[in-house]
C-alpha positions as a LaTeX table, in Angstrom:
\begin{tabular}{lrrr}
\hline
Residue & $x$ (\AA) & $y$ (\AA) & $z$ (\AA) \\
\hline
Met1 & 149.10 & 99.00 & 148.61 \\
Met2 & 147.88 & 95.64 & 147.40 \\
Gly3 & 145.84 & 94.04 & 149.13 \\
Glu4 & 145.56 & 90.12 & 150.00 \\
Asn5 & 142.58 & 89.67 & 148.01 \\
Gln6 & 143.18 & 92.35 & 145.41 \\
Cys7 & 141.31 & 91.67 & 142.10 \\
Val8 & 143.81 & 90.11 & 140.06 \\
Phe9 & 142.69 & 91.99 & 136.51 \\
Cys10 & 143.08 & 95.24 & 138.83 \\
Val11 & 147.17 & 93.94 & 138.92 \\
Arg12 & 149.01 & 95.10 & 135.50 \\
Ser13 & 151.79 & 92.89 & 136.55 \\
Lys14 & 149.77 & 90.26 & 136.97 \\
Leu15 & 148.40 & 90.42 & 132.86 \\
Glu16 & 151.93 & 91.86 & 131.73 \\
Glu17 & 153.37 & 89.49 & 129.98 \\
Arg18 & 150.00 & 88.41 & 127.92 \\
Ile19 & 149.19 & 92.15 & 127.51 \\
Ile20 & 148.13 & 92.76 & 123.49 \\
Tyr21 & 147.08 & 96.19 & 123.32 \\
Glu22 & 145.99 & 98.59 & 126.13 \\
Asn23 & 144.48 & 102.09 & 126.32 \\
Glu24 & 143.40 & 104.39 & 129.05 \\
Lys25 & 140.20 & 102.14 & 129.52 \\
Tyr26 & 141.13 & 98.34 & 128.45 \\
Tyr27 & 143.50 & 95.73 & 127.90 \\
Val28 & 143.47 & 92.90 & 125.65 \\
Val29 & 145.09 & 89.84 & 126.81 \\
Ala30 & 145.35 & 86.71 & 125.84 \\
Thr31 & 143.62 & 84.36 & 128.22 \\
Leu32 & 145.36 & 81.63 & 130.53 \\
Gly33 & 144.04 & 78.26 & 129.91 \\
Gln34 & 144.00 & 78.59 & 125.90 \\
Ile35 & 141.33 & 76.54 & 124.11 \\
Lys36 & 142.56 & 77.30 & 120.60 \\
Leu37 & 144.75 & 80.08 & 119.46 \\
Gly38 & 143.80 & 83.13 & 119.40 \\
Tyr39 & 141.72 & 83.05 & 122.36 \\
Thr40 & 142.12 & 86.60 & 123.80 \\
Leu41 & 139.95 & 88.67 & 126.84 \\
Leu42 & 138.79 & 92.16 & 126.54 \\
Ile43 & 139.20 & 93.39 & 130.47 \\
Pro44 & 138.14 & 96.69 & 131.61 \\
Lys45 & 140.90 & 98.49 & 133.59 \\
Arg46 & 137.85 & 99.96 & 136.17 \\
His47 & 137.27 & 97.02 & 138.59 \\
Val48 & 133.37 & 96.36 & 137.91 \\
Leu49 & 131.23 & 92.79 & 137.87 \\
Cys50 & 130.21 & 92.81 & 134.58 \\
Phe51 & 129.66 & 94.65 & 131.67 \\
Gly52 & 126.07 & 94.87 & 132.27 \\
Ala53 & 126.95 & 97.39 & 135.39 \\
Met54 & 129.50 & 99.64 & 132.98 \\
Thr55 & 128.55 & 102.94 & 132.05 \\
Lys56 & 127.04 & 103.90 & 128.16 \\
Leu57 & 130.41 & 105.93 & 127.52 \\
Glu58 & 132.41 & 102.47 & 128.79 \\
Ile59 & 130.35 & 100.44 & 126.52 \\
Glu60 & 131.05 & 102.33 & 123.20 \\
Glu61 & 134.68 & 102.04 & 124.11 \\
Ala62 & 134.17 & 98.37 & 124.15 \\
Thr63 & 132.70 & 98.34 & 121.03 \\
Ala64 & 135.05 & 99.67 & 119.34 \\
Met65 & 137.52 & 97.53 & 120.61 \\
Ile66 & 135.17 & 94.90 & 119.76 \\
Ser67 & 135.38 & 95.20 & 116.28 \\
Cys68 & 138.91 & 95.62 & 116.25 \\
Leu69 & 139.52 & 92.33 & 117.64 \\
Asp70 & 136.72 & 90.77 & 115.52 \\
Arg71 & 138.63 & 92.25 & 112.37 \\
Tyr72 & 142.22 & 91.00 & 113.86 \\
Thr73 & 140.81 & 87.82 & 114.58 \\
Ala74 & 139.14 & 86.76 & 111.26 \\
Glu75 & 142.46 & 88.22 & 109.72 \\
Glu76 & 145.01 & 86.76 & 111.73 \\
Phe77 & 142.88 & 83.27 & 112.41 \\
His78 & 140.24 & 83.33 & 109.29 \\
Cys79 & 137.58 & 82.64 & 112.05 \\
Ser80 & 135.50 & 85.34 & 113.59 \\
Pro81 & 135.44 & 84.82 & 117.26 \\
Ile82 & 132.53 & 83.63 & 119.47 \\
Ile83 & 132.64 & 86.32 & 122.18 \\
Phe84 & 131.33 & 85.44 & 125.40 \\
Glu85 & 130.70 & 86.53 & 129.06 \\
Asn86 & 129.78 & 85.44 & 132.79 \\
Gly87 & 127.68 & 88.33 & 133.70 \\
Ile88 & 128.58 & 86.91 & 137.59 \\
Val89 & 127.57 & 83.75 & 136.72 \\
Gly90 & 130.33 & 81.03 & 137.23 \\
Gln91 & 132.73 & 83.60 & 137.09 \\
Thr92 & 136.62 & 82.44 & 138.84 \\
Ile93 & 137.29 & 86.52 & 138.80 \\
Lys94 & 135.08 & 88.67 & 140.56 \\
His95 & 135.49 & 91.18 & 137.48 \\
Ala96 & 133.80 & 92.17 & 133.83 \\
Tyr97 & 135.79 & 90.60 & 130.96 \\
Leu98 & 134.81 & 89.27 & 127.52 \\
His99 & 135.99 & 86.35 & 126.01 \\
Phe100 & 136.52 & 86.01 & 122.00 \\
Val101 & 137.73 & 82.16 & 120.87 \\
Pro102 & 138.36 & 82.21 & 116.99 \\
Ala103 & 135.91 & 79.29 & 116.29 \\
Ser104 & 132.90 & 78.55 & 114.50 \\
Leu105 & 130.55 & 76.79 & 116.75 \\
Gln106 & 126.65 & 77.35 & 117.49 \\
Leu107 & 125.86 & 77.61 & 121.57 \\
Thr108 & 122.44 & 78.87 & 121.93 \\
Glu109 & 120.76 & 75.19 & 121.31 \\
Arg110 & 122.98 & 73.74 & 123.85 \\
Val111 & 122.59 & 76.75 & 125.96 \\
Lys112 & 118.59 & 76.21 & 125.94 \\
Ile113 & 119.22 & 72.02 & 126.59 \\
Asp114 & 120.96 & 72.71 & 129.72 \\
Phe115 & 118.88 & 75.27 & 131.22 \\
Pro116 & 115.52 & 74.68 & 130.43 \\
Gly117 & 112.25 & 77.24 & 131.00 \\
Lys118 & 115.33 & 80.07 & 131.15 \\
Glu119 & 114.36 & 83.40 & 130.00 \\
Met120 & 116.10 & 84.26 & 126.98 \\
Asp121 & 116.52 & 87.16 & 124.62 \\
Ile122 & 118.32 & 88.63 & 121.85 \\
Val123 & 119.96 & 91.25 & 121.89 \\
Pro124 & 120.85 & 93.89 & 119.03 \\
Ser125 & 123.98 & 95.36 & 120.86 \\
Leu126 & 126.21 & 95.18 & 123.91 \\
Asp127 & 124.67 & 98.31 & 125.27 \\
Trp128 & 121.58 & 96.28 & 125.36 \\
Val129 & 122.74 & 94.06 & 128.00 \\
Arg130 & 123.72 & 97.36 & 129.91 \\
Leu131 & 120.11 & 98.70 & 129.75 \\
Met132 & 118.42 & 95.05 & 130.33 \\
Tyr133 & 120.53 & 94.39 & 133.30 \\
Ser134 & 120.01 & 98.14 & 134.90 \\
Asp135 & 116.29 & 97.15 & 135.35 \\
Arg136 & 116.77 & 93.83 & 136.18 \\
Gln137 & 120.33 & 93.43 & 138.42 \\
Thr138 & 119.99 & 89.57 & 137.27 \\
Pro139 & 123.40 & 87.59 & 136.81 \\
Tyr140 & 123.37 & 86.39 & 133.43 \\
Leu141 & 125.56 & 84.96 & 130.49 \\
Phe142 & 125.79 & 86.43 & 127.45 \\
Trp143 & 127.24 & 85.39 & 123.85 \\
Asn144 & 127.10 & 85.51 & 120.11 \\
Asp145 & 126.90 & 82.46 & 117.66 \\
Cys146 & 128.92 & 81.79 & 114.41 \\
Asn147 & 125.84 & 83.94 & 112.68 \\
Arg148 & 126.87 & 86.32 & 115.20 \\
Lys149 & 123.12 & 86.58 & 116.84 \\
Ser150 & 123.88 & 87.65 & 120.47 \\
Val151 & 121.48 & 86.23 & 123.02 \\
Ile152 & 121.41 & 87.11 & 126.96 \\
Cys153 & 120.53 & 84.15 & 128.86 \\
Trp154 & 118.98 & 85.58 & 132.80 \\
Asn155 & 120.32 & 83.60 & 136.15 \\
Pro156 & 120.78 & 80.10 & 134.46 \\
Pro157 & 122.57 & 77.64 & 137.50 \\
Ala158 & 125.69 & 77.61 & 135.20 \\
Pro159 & 128.97 & 76.02 & 137.13 \\
Leu160 & 132.14 & 77.59 & 136.51 \\
Tyr161 & 134.07 & 77.05 & 133.48 \\
Tyr162 & 130.28 & 76.66 & 131.75 \\
Phe163 & 131.03 & 78.36 & 128.23 \\
Arg164 & 135.05 & 77.00 & 128.12 \\
Lys165 & 133.74 & 73.78 & 128.97 \\
Ile166 & 130.92 & 73.42 & 126.26 \\
Ile167 & 133.52 & 75.05 & 123.68 \\
Ala168 & 136.35 & 72.76 & 124.63 \\
Glu169 & 133.92 & 69.82 & 124.33 \\
Met170 & 133.01 & 71.35 & 121.01 \\
Leu171 & 136.28 & 71.48 & 119.91 \\
Gly172 & 137.49 & 68.36 & 120.82 \\
Val173 & 140.09 & 69.30 & 123.78 \\
Pro174 & 138.21 & 68.65 & 126.75 \\
Glu175 & 141.21 & 68.42 & 128.60 \\
Arg176 & 141.56 & 72.36 & 128.51 \\
Ala177 & 138.26 & 73.33 & 129.87 \\
Asp178 & 139.60 & 74.42 & 132.95 \\
Trp179 & 142.02 & 76.76 & 133.02 \\
Arg180 & 143.63 & 76.08 & 135.89 \\
Ala181 & 144.50 & 72.22 & 135.20 \\
Met182 & 145.38 & 72.66 & 131.79 \\
Asp183 & 148.99 & 71.37 & 130.78 \\
Ser184 & 150.85 & 75.00 & 132.02 \\
Gly185 & 153.44 & 73.98 & 129.37 \\
Val186 & 151.40 & 73.66 & 126.19 \\
Asp187 & 149.38 & 77.01 & 127.35 \\
Arg188 & 152.32 & 79.05 & 127.95 \\
Arg189 & 153.36 & 78.01 & 124.04 \\
Leu190 & 149.66 & 78.98 & 122.75 \\
Trp191 & 149.25 & 82.26 & 125.13 \\
Ser192 & 152.82 & 83.58 & 123.61 \\
Glu193 & 152.16 & 82.63 & 120.39 \\
Thr194 & 148.68 & 84.54 & 120.50 \\
Val195 & 150.48 & 87.44 & 122.10 \\
Ile196 & 152.84 & 87.51 & 119.14 \\
Arg197 & 150.45 & 87.11 & 116.13 \\
Leu198 & 147.67 & 89.87 & 117.13 \\
Lys199 & 150.30 & 92.58 & 118.60 \\
Lys200 & 151.13 & 93.43 & 115.39 \\
Tyr201 & 147.57 & 94.71 & 114.58 \\
Phe202 & 147.70 & 97.18 & 117.00 \\
\hline
\end{tabular}
């Protein structure tokens, strides 16, 4: 029986209309709050707070999914996605999930300006996030820029929707930054099209 405070990402029916693909371990879902057409989430089915807290095998499986999403997004939307995670920083849903936004943007300089003095590391893979998090147990932001360089910022005081806000601002759609306040009709049209356009690849 589902409790009142059950995590929405742990209830398939809450995602069902927006599911593009699923396997034993993951969902690929068109997000609510489509800042840009093609915006998807990679959500582990196991309830875990961040990708840093996942197992090596789970990360390996996620990496395979990331490669597929990267390739399919680039083919369909002619742009490799920006990938980011709020690693227990500014999360509205306390569950791990990676964001994929088809956009050629550089986020690193903006993060440095917004959180001066915060420690940052360039990481060669998502598995490094897991290894570093296992040592530190510290909240983080993780992202890649359009140059495909992946970066992690440790324990920044990021507000809710931080990456959504700066990406929406860079794309010229600041009214879409808060997914809860976004026009629901526009959003439904966009996430429905995202599902249709990506589902054919899986």
